[in-house]
C-alpha positions as CSV (number, residue, x, y, z in Angstrom):
1,M,0.0,0.0,0.0
2,N,1.4,3.4,-1.0
3,D,-0.8,5.4,1.4
4,K,1.3,6.1,4.6
5,K,-1.9,6.5,6.8
6,H,-3.6,3.1,6.4
7,L,-5.4,1.7,9.5
8,S,-4.1,-1.4,11.1
9,V,-7.5,-1.9,12.7
10,S,-10.7,-0.9,10.9
11,A,-12.7,2.2,11.7
12,I,-16.0,2.3,13.7
13,E,-19.0,4.4,13.0
14,S,-19.6,5.4,16.7
15,G,-18.1,4.3,20.0
16,T,-14.8,4.6,21.8
17,V,-11.3,3.9,20.7
18,I,-8.7,3.3,23.5
19,D,-5.2,3.9,22.1
20,H,-1.7,3.8,23.6
21,I,-2.3,0.8,25.7
22,P,1.0,-1.0,26.6
23,A,0.8,-4.2,24.4
24,Q,1.4,-6.5,27.4
25,N,-1.6,-4.9,29.2
26,L,-4.3,-5.3,26.5
27,F,-6.2,-8.1,28.3
28,K,-6.0,-6.3,31.6
29,V,-7.8,-3.3,30.1
30,I,-10.4,-5.7,28.6
31,T,-10.9,-7.2,32.1
32,I,-10.9,-4.0,34.0
33,L,-13.6,-2.5,31.7
34,G,-15.6,-5.8,31.6
35,L,-15.4,-5.8,27.8
36,D,-15.5,-9.6,27.9
37,K,-19.1,-9.4,29.2
38,I,-20.7,-6.9,26.8
39,P,-22.4,-7.7,23.5
40,N,-20.9,-4.8,21.5
41,Q,-18.6,-5.3,18.6
42,I,-15.1,-5.0,19.8
43,T,-12.0,-4.9,17.7
44,F,-8.5,-4.9,19.1
45,G,-5.0,-5.0,17.8
46,T,-1.8,-5.6,19.7
47,N,2.0,-5.3,19.1
48,L,1.3,-2.3,16.8
49,E,4.2,0.1,16.3
50,S,4.2,3.1,18.6
51,K,6.8,6.0,18.9
52,L,5.7,6.5,22.6
53,L,5.6,2.8,23.8
54,G,7.5,0.8,21.2
55,K,4.7,-1.7,20.9
56,K,1.1,-0.7,21.7
57,A,-2.4,-2.1,21.7
58,I,-5.6,-0.5,20.7
59,V,-9.3,-1.4,21.4
60,K,-12.3,-0.1,19.5
61,I,-15.7,-0.6,21.1
62,A,-18.7,0.1,18.8
63,G,-21.7,1.9,20.4
64,K,-20.1,2.2,23.9
65,F,-19.2,5.5,25.6
66,F,-17.6,5.4,29.1
67,E,-18.2,7.4,32.2
68,R,-15.2,9.2,33.8
69,D,-14.8,6.6,36.6
70,E,-14.7,3.8,34.1
71,I,-12.1,5.7,32.1
72,N,-10.0,6.2,35.2
73,R,-9.9,2.5,35.8
74,I,-7.8,2.1,32.6
75,A,-5.1,4.4,34.1
76,L,-4.1,1.6,36.5
77,V,-2.7,-0.5,33.7
78,A,-2.4,2.0,30.8
79,P,-1.5,5.4,32.4
80,H,-0.7,6.9,28.9
81,A,-3.9,5.7,27.3
82,K,-5.9,8.1,25.1
83,L,-9.6,7.8,24.4
84,N,-11.2,9.0,21.2
85,I,-14.9,9.3,21.1
86,I,-16.2,8.6,17.6
87,K,-19.5,9.7,16.1
88,N,-20.3,9.3,12.4
89,Y,-16.7,8.0,11.8
90,V,-15.3,11.3,13.1
91,V,-13.3,11.9,16.3
92,T,-15.6,14.3,18.3
93,E,-13.7,14.2,21.6
94,K,-10.3,13.2,22.9
95,M,-9.6,12.3,26.5
96,V,-6.6,11.3,28.5
97,V,-6.9,8.9,31.4
98,E,-6.0,10.1,34.9
99,V,-5.0,8.0,37.9
100,P,-7.7,8.7,40.5
101,S,-6.8,9.4,44.1
102,I,-9.2,6.6,45.4
103,I,-9.7,3.2,43.8
104,T,-12.8,1.3,44.8
105,G,-13.8,-2.3,43.9
106,I,-11.2,-2.8,41.1
107,V,-8.2,-4.4,42.8
108,K,-8.0,-7.1,45.5
109,C,-6.0,-6.4,48.6
110,V,-2.7,-8.4,48.8
111,N,-3.2,-9.1,52.5
112,P,-5.0,-12.5,52.8
113,K,-6.1,-11.5,56.4
114,C,-7.6,-8.1,55.2
115,I,-11.4,-7.8,56.0
116,T,-12.0,-7.3,52.2
117,N,-10.7,-10.9,51.6
118,V,-12.5,-12.4,54.6
119,E,-15.9,-10.7,54.5
120,K,-18.1,-9.1,51.8
121,V,-16.4,-5.7,52.0
122,T,-15.5,-3.8,48.9
123,P,-11.8,-3.1,48.7
124,K,-10.9,0.6,48.8
125,F,-7.5,2.0,48.3
126,Q,-5.8,5.4,48.4
127,V,-3.4,5.9,45.5
128,I,0.0,6.7,47.0
129,G,2.1,6.4,43.8
130,K,0.8,7.6,40.4
131,S,3.9,7.3,38.2
132,S,4.5,3.7,39.3
133,I,1.1,2.8,40.7
134,S,1.0,1.8,44.3
135,L,-2.2,1.5,46.5
136,K,-2.7,1.6,50.2
137,C,-5.6,-0.4,51.6
138,Q,-8.0,1.7,53.5
139,Y,-8.8,-1.1,55.9
140,C,-5.5,-2.9,56.7
141,E,-3.0,-0.2,55.3
142,K,-1.1,-2.9,53.3
143,I,0.5,-1.5,50.2
144,T,0.0,-3.1,46.8
145,D,2.3,-2.3,43.9
146,Q,1.5,-2.6,40.2
147,E,3.4,-6.0,39.9
148,H,1.2,-7.6,42.6
149,M,-2.2,-6.2,41.7
150,E,-5.0,-8.7,41.2
151,Y,-8.0,-7.4,39.5
152,L,-11.5,-8.2,40.6
């Protein structure tokens, strides 16, 4: 193909495109957003070339628009992700994810004795590190780093 701007993953009429996902975190993004449980058409590509990340992944979700709290979940595994809102095949809005200061119900506490792992209590964390994500449990104060995060 002579055209330098060809798409590696086909366009969608309306929905959300999540770009600049680290390639190794593609399936974590799918899990965090519950994309494996929705009926929408979803297209994804991984190990695509990226000047910023070296290799990146991209997800296109037809007919789905996310709330700010859903978008911020992505920041846990893809802190440089960018979202493009598509309407009529045109990008109408661009958003950058932000790591929230409080994380609720997304990550499991690493402390097996924490009340959130013993009883039906929703895990809640204060974000204490945003460049390299680390979370402090609101209940037992145990710190979970990005390498040990287990997603609910």
